[in-house]
Backbone as a ProteinNet text record, in pm:
[ID]
protein_1_A
[PRIMARY]
MSGSDAPTPVDQPIADFSQCHAGILRKLDGLAELPALLQPAARAREVAEQSVEFFREAIFEHHLDEERELFPAVIASSEAGAERDRAQALVRRLTDEHRTLETLWKRLEGGLKKVAKGQSFELDTAGLEALVAQYRAHARFEETEFLPMAQAILSRNGDHMAALGLALHMRHTPMPVAGYV
[TERTIARY]
83.8	0	86.6	27.1	101.1	106.9	166.8	185.4	55.5	-50.8	-174.8	-262.3	-236.5	-313.6	-459.7	-497.7	-633.5	-637.7	-736.2	-743.6	-781.1	-725.6	-756.9	-852	-920.2	-1012.3	-946.2	-822.1	-750.9	-739.2	-735.1	-718.2	-848.4	-967.2	-1094.3	-1192.8	-1160.1	-1251.6	-1381.6	-1379	-1500.8	-1597.5	-1547.2	-1631.9	-1698	-1628.2	-1686.1	-1805.4	-1789.3	-1900.4	-2018.9	-1991.7	-2095.8	-2168.5	-2093.4	-2155.9	-2239.4	-2189.1	-2262.4	-2394.5	-2389.6	-2512.5	-2611.2	-2563.3	-2650.9	-2723.8	-2653.2	-2715.1	-2816	-2780.2	-2871.4	-2998.3	-2983	-3099.1	-3190.4	-3133.2	-3216.5	-3298.6	-3234.2	-3306.8	-3412.8	-3383.1	-3481.4	-3600.4	-3574.8	-3684.9	-3780.1	-3723.3	-3805.5	-3881	-3813.6	-3877.1	-3990.4	-3973.2	-4076.4	-4204.2	-4194.1	-4311	-4392	-4331.8	-4394.2	-4532.6	-4552.7	-4688	-4794.5	-4763.6	-4860.5	-4886.3	-4788.1	-4803.8	-4876.4	-4864.8	-4927.9	-5079.7	-5131.2	-5276	-5342.7	-5296.9	-5358.9	-5336.9	-5222.3	-5196.8	-5293.5	-5317.2	-5412.6	-5552.8	-5587.7	-5719.5	-5731.8	-5624.9	-5625.7	-5650.1	-5582.3	-5603.8	-5748.5	-5802	-5939	-6039.8	-6024	-6115.7	-6106.3	-5987	-5970.1	-6036.5	-6015.5	-6074	-6226.9	-6280.7	-6426.3	-6483.9	-6413.6	-6461.4	-6465.5	-6363.1	-6360.2	-6479	-6499.5	-6612	-6744.6	-6760.8	-6886.6	-6920.5	-6822.8	-6851.6	-6899.6	-6831.4	-6869.6	-7003.1	-7021.8	-7139.9	-7262.7	-7244.9	-7360.6	-7385.1	-7285.9	-7309.5	-7341.1	-7263.8	-7293.6	-7433	-7467.3	-7599.4	-7708.2	-7681.7	-7776.5	-7804.5	-7699.8	-7716.9	-7800.2	-7772.3	-7849.9	-7996.6	-8022.7	-8161	-8233.4	-8167.1	-8229.8	-8255	-8153.2	-8162.5	-8253	-8259.9	-8342.8	-8484.6	-8501.8	-8633.1	-8695.7	-8629.5	-8689.5	-8710.9	-8607.5	-8619.3	-8726.9	-8725.7	-8831.1	-8972.1	-8983.7	-9115.2	-9167	-9079.5	-9120.9	-9159.9	-9079.2	-9111	-9242	-9258.5	-9380.5	-9504.8	-9490.6	-9605.5	-9630.4	-9537.9	-9553.6	-9657.7	-9715.9	-9815.4	-9744.4	-9798.5	-9740.9	-9734.6	-9631.6	-9616.3	-9503.7	-9526.2	-9421.1	-9367.1	-9456	-9409.3	-9315.7	-9354.6	-9270	-9140	-9147.8	-9026.7	-8928.9	-8981.5	-8896.3	-8837.6	-8920.9	-8873.1	-8762.1	-8781.4	-8680.4	-8551.3	-8563.1	-8443.9	-8367.2	-8439.1	-8373.1	-8307.8	-8375.7	-8319.6	-8192.8	-8194	-8072.7	-7958.1	-7988.3	-7883.9	-7829.4	-7918.1	-7873.3	-7795.2	-7839.5	-7768.4	-7630.3	-7621.8	-7491	-7400.2	-7456.5	-7377.6	-7329.6	-7413.7	-7370.9	-7247.1	-7251.1	-7136.7	-7012.2	-7027.8	-6913.5	-6855.2	-6940.7	-6894.1	-6826.8	-6883.2	-6823.9	-6688.3	-6674.6	-6546	-6442.7	-6481.9	-6391.2	-6349.3	-6445.2	-6416.4	-6315.4	-6336.1	-6247.9	-6103.9	-6086.3	-5951.3	-5886.4	-5966.7	-5915.6	-5905.4	-5984.1	-5998.9	-5866.3	-5783.1	-5655.7	-5567.6	-5560	-5481.1	-5537.2	-5669.6	-5732.1	-5709.3	-5709	-5680.1	-5538.3	-5444.7	-5306.9	-5299.1	-5368.9	-5371.2	-5431.6	-5539.2	-5605.1	-5510.9	-5418.2	-5321.9	-5197.8	-5194.6	-5079.6	-4960.3	-4982.7	-4874	-4851.2	-4729.3	-4695.5	-4754.2	-4824.6	-4887.3	-4917.7	-4898.1	-4931.8	-5077.3	-5165.5	-5308.4	-5342.3	-5431.9	-5478.2	-5576.6	-5523.7	-5609.6	-5704.4	-5660.8	-5749.8	-5867	-5839.2	-5945.2	-6039.9	-5984.1	-6065.1	-6155.9	-6100.1	-6179.4	-6288.2	-6256.7	-6355.7	-6469.2	-6435.7	-6537.6	-6631.5	-6575.2	-6657.2	-6745.8	-6688.9	-6765.5	-6876.3	-6842.4	-6942.3	-7052.2	-7015.8	-7120.7	-7212.2	-7155.3	-7239.3	-7337.2	-7288.7	-7374.7	-7481.4	-7443	-7536.8	-7647.6	-7609.8	-7708.8	-7800.7	-7742.6	-7821.9	-7924.4	-7880.4	-7971.1	-8081.8	-8044.2	-8143.3	-8244.1	-8195.6	-8282.4	-8377.5	-8331.4	-8414.4	-8498.9	-8455.6	-8527.3	-8600.1	-8523.9	-8584	-8672.8	-8624.2	-8701.4	-8835.7	-8843.4	-8977.1	-9073	-9020.6	-9103	-9142.8	-9049.2	-9078.4	-9185.9	-9174	-9273.7	-9412	-9418.5	-9547.1	-9606.3	-9523.9	-9572.4	-9617.2	-9533.3	-9564.8	-9675.4	-9692.6	-9796	-9937	-9947.5	-10080.7	-10150.9	-10070.7	-10127.8	-10052.1	-10119.8	-10057.2	-9997.3	-10056.4	-10004	-9864.4	-9842	-9711.4	-9603.3	-9633.7	-9537.2	-9513.8	-9620.9	-9608.4	-9526.1	-9548.3	-9472.9	-9324	-9291.5	-9151.1	-9092.3	-9165.2	-9117.2	-9093.1	-9184.2	-9169.3	-9050.5	-9035.3	-8923.1	-8789.3	-8779.6	-8655.6	-8633	-8739.3	-8727.6	-8677.9	-8734.1	-8695.3	-8550.3	-8504.9	-8365.1	-8267.4	-8310.4	-8218	-8243.8	-8337.2	-8365.4	-8293.7	-8205.2	-8134.8	-8235.2	-8215	-8301.5	-8254.1	-8346.9	-8306.2	-8250.6	-8153.2	-8092.1	-8184.6	-8203.7	-8290.2	-8250.5	-8350.7	-8324.4	-8299.4	-8279.9	-8255.8	-8359	-8432	-8532.3	-8506.6
-118.7	0	122.7	231.8	356.3	414.6	528.8	592.1	638.3	659	710.2	597.6	476.4	358.4	363	457.2	461.6	376.4	287.4	201.3	283.8	252	318	228.1	283.1	200.8	76.1	88.4	-26.9	-137.4	-94.6	-190.6	-260.9	-202.6	-259.8	-278	-355.4	-373.3	-442.5	-526.7	-594.9	-494	-396.5	-292.7	-209.9	-186.4	-113.6	-189.2	-319.2	-400.2	-392.5	-396.1	-389.7	-255.9	-145.1	-13.6	-3.3	-60.6	-60.9	-135.9	-249.8	-325.1	-243.6	-169.1	-86.1	16.2	77.4	172.7	104.8	-11.9	-87.7	-123.7	-169.1	-207.8	-88.8	30.6	150.1	178.6	166.8	190.1	82.5	-41.4	-148.8	-127.9	-71.9	-40.1	59.4	158.2	253.9	186.6	99.1	26.6	-61.8	-119.3	-204.5	-125.2	5.9	90.8	114	90.8	124.6	61.7	-68.8	-123.3	-49.7	-14.5	58.2	198	256.8	391	387.8	279.3	271	265.4	199.7	188.1	324.9	411.2	544.9	625.8	607.4	680.1	634.1	503.5	451.2	502.5	506.9	558.3	707.2	782.3	924.8	941.9	861.3	869.6	835.5	731.2	688	796	852.9	957.3	1079.8	1118.1	1234.7	1210.2	1093	1061.4	1059.7	995.4	990.7	1129.5	1211.6	1346.6	1432	1422	1499.4	1459	1328.9	1281.2	1324.7	1305.7	1335.2	1483.4	1568.6	1711.6	1757.2	1713.6	1754.8	1694.1	1565.1	1495.8	1513.8	1526.7	1529.7	1667.9	1726.7	1851.7	1966.2	1980	2086.9	2065.6	1941.3	1910.4	1939.4	1908	1935.7	2086.2	2164.7	2310.7	2357.4	2302.5	2339.8	2302.1	2180.9	2138.4	2235.8	2274.4	2367.3	2502.7	2553.8	2688.8	2698.3	2593.8	2598.9	2547.2	2459.6	2397.8	2429.3	2392.2	2405.5	2551.5	2631.2	2769.5	2846.3	2841.2	2913.6	2860.3	2728.7	2671	2722.1	2728.6	2776.2	2923.5	3003.8	3147.4	3167.1	3096.3	3112.6	3066.9	2966.5	2912.6	2982.9	3066.6	3134.5	3245	3276.5	3383.6	3518.3	3612.2	3747	3805.5	3882.7	3946.2	3882.7	3864.5	3816.9	3680	3589.7	3455.4	3460.3	3534.3	3542.9	3615.9	3721.6	3794.3	3701.4	3621	3526.5	3422.4	3370.2	3270.5	3329.6	3450	3513.8	3539.7	3581.2	3605.1	3473.9	3367.1	3237.8	3187.9	3203.7	3161.7	3240.9	3371.4	3452.1	3400.6	3376.5	3327.7	3192.9	3100	2966.5	2971.6	3054.6	3068.4	3129.7	3231	3289.5	3185.1	3103.3	2997.7	2896.6	2864.1	2773.4	2828.5	2957.4	3017.3	3014.6	3044.5	3042.9	2902.5	2803.8	2665.1	2620	2657	2620.5	2687.1	2810.8	2879.6	2810	2773.5	2698.2	2568	2498.7	2371.7	2390.9	2492.7	2515	2540.1	2602.8	2624	2493	2397.5	2269.7	2161.2	2172.2	2063.8	2019.5	2113.8	2077.8	1995.4	2036.5	1962.6	1824.4	1814.6	1683.9	1591.3	1646	1563.6	1508.1	1589	1541.9	1432.3	1450.1	1347.5	1219.1	1231.9	1115.4	1037.5	1107.4	1042.5	994.4	1018.3	975.4	1067.4	1186.4	1282.3	1355.8	1389.9	1465.1	1604.7	1645.9	1777.3	1821.3	1948.5	2006.6	2051.4	1974.2	2002.4	2117.8	2204.1	2317	2263.9	2216.6	2155.4	2257	2380.6	2482.9	2507.5	2513.1	2531.1	2412.9	2292.6	2171	2169.6	2204.2	2209.6	2315.9	2428.4	2534.8	2487.5	2419.2	2368	2272.7	2178.5	2080.2	2148.9	2237.9	2306.6	2393.3	2467.2	2555.3	2475.3	2362.1	2283.1	2219.8	2174.3	2119.1	2225.3	2346.7	2455.5	2488.8	2490.9	2518.9	2413.5	2287.5	2179.5	2183.9	2208.9	2216.6	2330.7	2447.4	2561	2528.1	2470.4	2437.6	2335.7	2236.7	2133.1	2187.8	2281	2329.6	2450.6	2531	2654.3	2647.7	2617.2	2629.7	2511.1	2390.2	2274.7	2258	2281	2275	2380	2500.1	2604.2	2561.6	2507	2461.9	2353.7	2260.4	2153.7	2212.2	2305.7	2366.8	2442.1	2519	2599.7	2510.9	2415.8	2333.3	2231.8	2193.7	2096.2	2154.6	2285.2	2348.1	2317.1	2288.4	2256.8	2136.3	2023.7	1899.9	1912.4	1997.7	2017	2079.5	2168.1	2233.4	2133	2043.3	1940.5	1843.6	1806.3	1715.4	1780.1	1908.8	1979.5	1981.4	2004	2001.6	1862.8	1760	1623	1591.1	1631.9	1607.9	1684.6	1809.2	1889.6	1825.7	1779.5	1713.8	1584	1509.3	1384.3	1411.7	1511.7	1544.7	1591.6	1663	1709.8	1593.8	1484.4	1373.4	1251.9	1263.7	1155.1	1182.8	1091.1	1113.3	1116.2	1208.4	1220.6	1123.3	1051.4	956.7	1032.1	969.7	1027.4	994.7	1090.9	1071.4	944.6	862.2	739.7	621.9	645.6	539.8	548.6	444.9	447.3	337.4
0	0	0	-35.1	-39.1	100.3	112.9	241.6	305.3	229.4	287.5	340.9	307.4	346.8	299.4	214.8	160.2	35.3	28.3	-90.4	-213.6	-324	-451	-527.8	-628.4	-705.2	-763.3	-794.1	-849.4	-744.5	-618.1	-509.8	-472.8	-508.8	-464.9	-581.2	-679	-791.9	-750.3	-651.2	-607.7	-546.2	-469.9	-411.7	-521.7	-631.4	-744.4	-801.7	-815.6	-865.9	-770.2	-642.5	-541.3	-547.6	-562	-573	-700.6	-805.3	-931.7	-913.5	-844.9	-820.1	-736.9	-641.5	-558.5	-645.7	-739.4	-831.4	-922.8	-972.5	-1059.5	-982.7	-859.6	-778.8	-750.8	-729.4	-710	-836.4	-950.4	-1077	-1098	-1062.5	-1076.6	-982.9	-864	-773.2	-839.9	-907.1	-981	-1094.3	-1167.5	-1277.2	-1226.3	-1109.3	-1050.8	-1020.7	-1003.5	-979.5	-1106.8	-1221.4	-1348.6	-1368	-1343.9	-1364.5	-1282.8	-1159.3	-1077	-1132.4	-1197.1	-1254	-1388.5	-1461.5	-1593.6	-1585	-1483.3	-1471	-1455.5	-1363.7	-1357.1	-1485.5	-1549.4	-1674.3	-1783.2	-1790.1	-1888.2	-1857.4	-1731	-1690.9	-1725.7	-1706.4	-1741	-1891.1	-1973	-2118.6	-2153.4	-2090.1	-2117.1	-2077.9	-1959.1	-1912.5	-2002.8	-2040.5	-2128.1	-2263	-2320.5	-2450.6	-2443.1	-2341.3	-2325.7	-2301.3	-2226.6	-2197.4	-2322.5	-2405.7	-2530.3	-2617.7	-2633.5	-2714.9	-2654.7	-2523.4	-2457.3	-2463.8	-2439.8	-2438	-2574.9	-2678.4	-2814	-2856.3	-2829.1	-2879.3	-2791	-2662.3	-2573.3	-2513.3	-2454.6	-2382.5	-2478.6	-2586.7	-2682	-2742.5	-2774.2	-2828.8	-2725.7	-2601.2	-2493.3	-2485.1	-2490.9	-2487.8	-2607.8	-2725.9	-2844.9	-2829.2	-2775.8	-2754.2	-2662.4	-2556	-2462.7	-2528.6	-2596.8	-2651.8	-2774.5	-2853.9	-2975.5	-2953.5	-2855.3	-2837.6	-2702	-2593.9	-2461.2	-2420.9	-2425.9	-2380	-2457.9	-2592.7	-2666.1	-2635.4	-2615.6	-2585.9	-2451.7	-2354.1	-2221.1	-2227.5	-2293.5	-2303.4	-2379.5	-2492	-2572	-2496.5	-2410.5	-2337.4	-2204.4	-2163.3	-2033.6	-2044.2	-1930	-1925.8	-1925.3	-1999.7	-2005.9	-1865.1	-1841.4	-1711.4	-1631.8	-1503.1	-1411.5	-1451.2	-1493.5	-1529	-1649.6	-1751.3	-1871.2	-1839.9	-1759	-1720.1	-1647.8	-1557.5	-1483.5	-1579.3	-1667.8	-1764.5	-1850.7	-1898.6	-1983.1	-1904.9	-1780.3	-1698.2	-1674.5	-1645.6	-1623.7	-1752.2	-1863.7	-1992.9	-2023.8	-1998.9	-2021.1	-1934.5	-1807.6	-1717.2	-1764.6	-1796.3	-1837.8	-1969	-2061.1	-2189.3	-2167.1	-2082.3	-2048.8	-1984.8	-1897.1	-1834.6	-1938.4	-2036.6	-2143.9	-2214.5	-2249.9	-2319.8	-2232	-2104.3	-2012.3	-2002.5	-1987.6	-1977.1	-2106.7	-2218.6	-2347.3	-2367.1	-2320.8	-2328.7	-2240.6	-2119.6	-2031.7	-2098.8	-2157.2	-2223.6	-2337.5	-2419.1	-2533.6	-2489	-2372.9	-2319.7	-2276	-2234.7	-2183.3	-2289.8	-2394.3	-2491.4	-2554	-2594.4	-2657.3	-2564.6	-2439.9	-2342.2	-2316.7	-2310.1	-2287.9	-2406.6	-2526.5	-2644.8	-2637.6	-2589.2	-2573.5	-2468.2	-2357.6	-2253.6	-2309.8	-2388.1	-2447.1	-2538.3	-2601.7	-2690.9	-2616.5	-2485.7	-2406.7	-2420.2	-2472.6	-2488.3	-2357.1	-2334	-2214.1	-2226.5	-2122.8	-2127.3	-1985.5	-1959.6	-1830.4	-1836.9	-1777.6	-1781.4	-1687.5	-1731.8	-1651	-1547	-1435.2	-1333.4	-1270.5	-1255.2	-1199.2	-1293.9	-1423	-1521.6	-1524.2	-1511.8	-1509.7	-1386.8	-1272.4	-1149.3	-1159.7	-1222.1	-1239.8	-1330.5	-1439	-1530.5	-1457.6	-1384.9	-1314.3	-1210.5	-1131.9	-1027.3	-1088.1	-1193.3	-1254.4	-1323.3	-1384.8	-1449.6	-1346.4	-1235.5	-1128.3	-1077.2	-1056.8	-1008.8	-1113.7	-1239.9	-1349.1	-1351.6	-1347.5	-1353.2	-1230.4	-1115.4	-991.8	-1001.1	-1049.3	-1065	-1164.3	-1275.5	-1377.9	-1324.5	-1251.3	-1195	-1089	-1008.1	-897.5	-935.2	-1030.9	-1064.1	-1198.7	-1304.2	-1436.8	-1474.3	-1457.7	-1504.8	-1432.7	-1301.6	-1240.1	-1298.9	-1324.9	-1386	-1527.6	-1603	-1739.8	-1738.3	-1645.3	-1633.2	-1605.9	-1514.2	-1478.8	-1597.7	-1666.6	-1778.8	-1894.4	-1933.9	-2050.5	-2021.6	-1896.4	-1861.1	-1866.4	-1868.1	-1874.2	-2006.1	-2108.2	-2238.8	-2293.8	-2299.6	-2346.6	-2485.3	-2567.8	-2703.1	-2699.4	-2602.6	-2593.1	-2556	-2461.1	-2421.2	-2537.8	-2606.2	-2720.7	-2831.6	-2855.7	-2960.3	-2926	-2799.5	-2757.5	-2778.6	-2737.9	-2756.6	-2903.3	-2989	-3132.5	-3189.1	-3148.2	-3197.6	-3158.7	-3036.1	-2991.9	-3068.3	-3088.3	-3164	-3306.3	-3368.9	-3506.6	-3514.2	-3413.6	-3412.7	-3404.6	-3345	-3321.3	-3410.2	-3502.7	-3594.3	-3724.7	-3767.2	-3894.2	-4010.8	-4097.5	-4213.4	-4319.7	-4383.2	-4488.6	-4608.8	-4671.4	-4790.9	-4908.7	-4998.5	-5113.3	-5187.8	-5220.5	-5292.8	-5200.7	-5072.7	-4976.1	-4865.5	-4845.6	-4739.6	-4641.9
[MASK]
+++++++++++++++++++++++++++++++++++++++++++++++++++++++++++++++++++++++++++++++++++++++++++++++++++++++++++++++++++++++++++++++++++++++++++++++++++++++++++++++++++++++++++++++++++++

């Protein structure tokens, strides 16, 4: 040995192998976590993909159904005066909320599409939480305030309820292509 009595790497090749194994084992411990991490990642992709499809196909269509069919039917069937004023005020509020929710969605949609494809992306979690909270509040308000009023107004005349049902049915029934029945 030299004068310092400290072993040099040349003197301890077995210790080097041991240290190398320690590093390899730490990396393998991380690799062993991968299956547990893949399941939530796969679920995140699935939820993002389903949400993108659902928002475009169901929620936007739902808003259109309300704005083109339900809201006008309720206003037209309401009694002039306080009832119609209230109906119009609620319709304005709900329509404004639709636009706000759709704007929030449009800000999130691109990021959700990336998540759905498994691409790395920093999702706007605050925006996502705001969308969910605001939509829950919107639905709760509509369920407790507007829909009971709509039911009462449209139920006064069976023809009005039937007309709404028919209009909604027609909006969602594919039209046959000429020459094909």
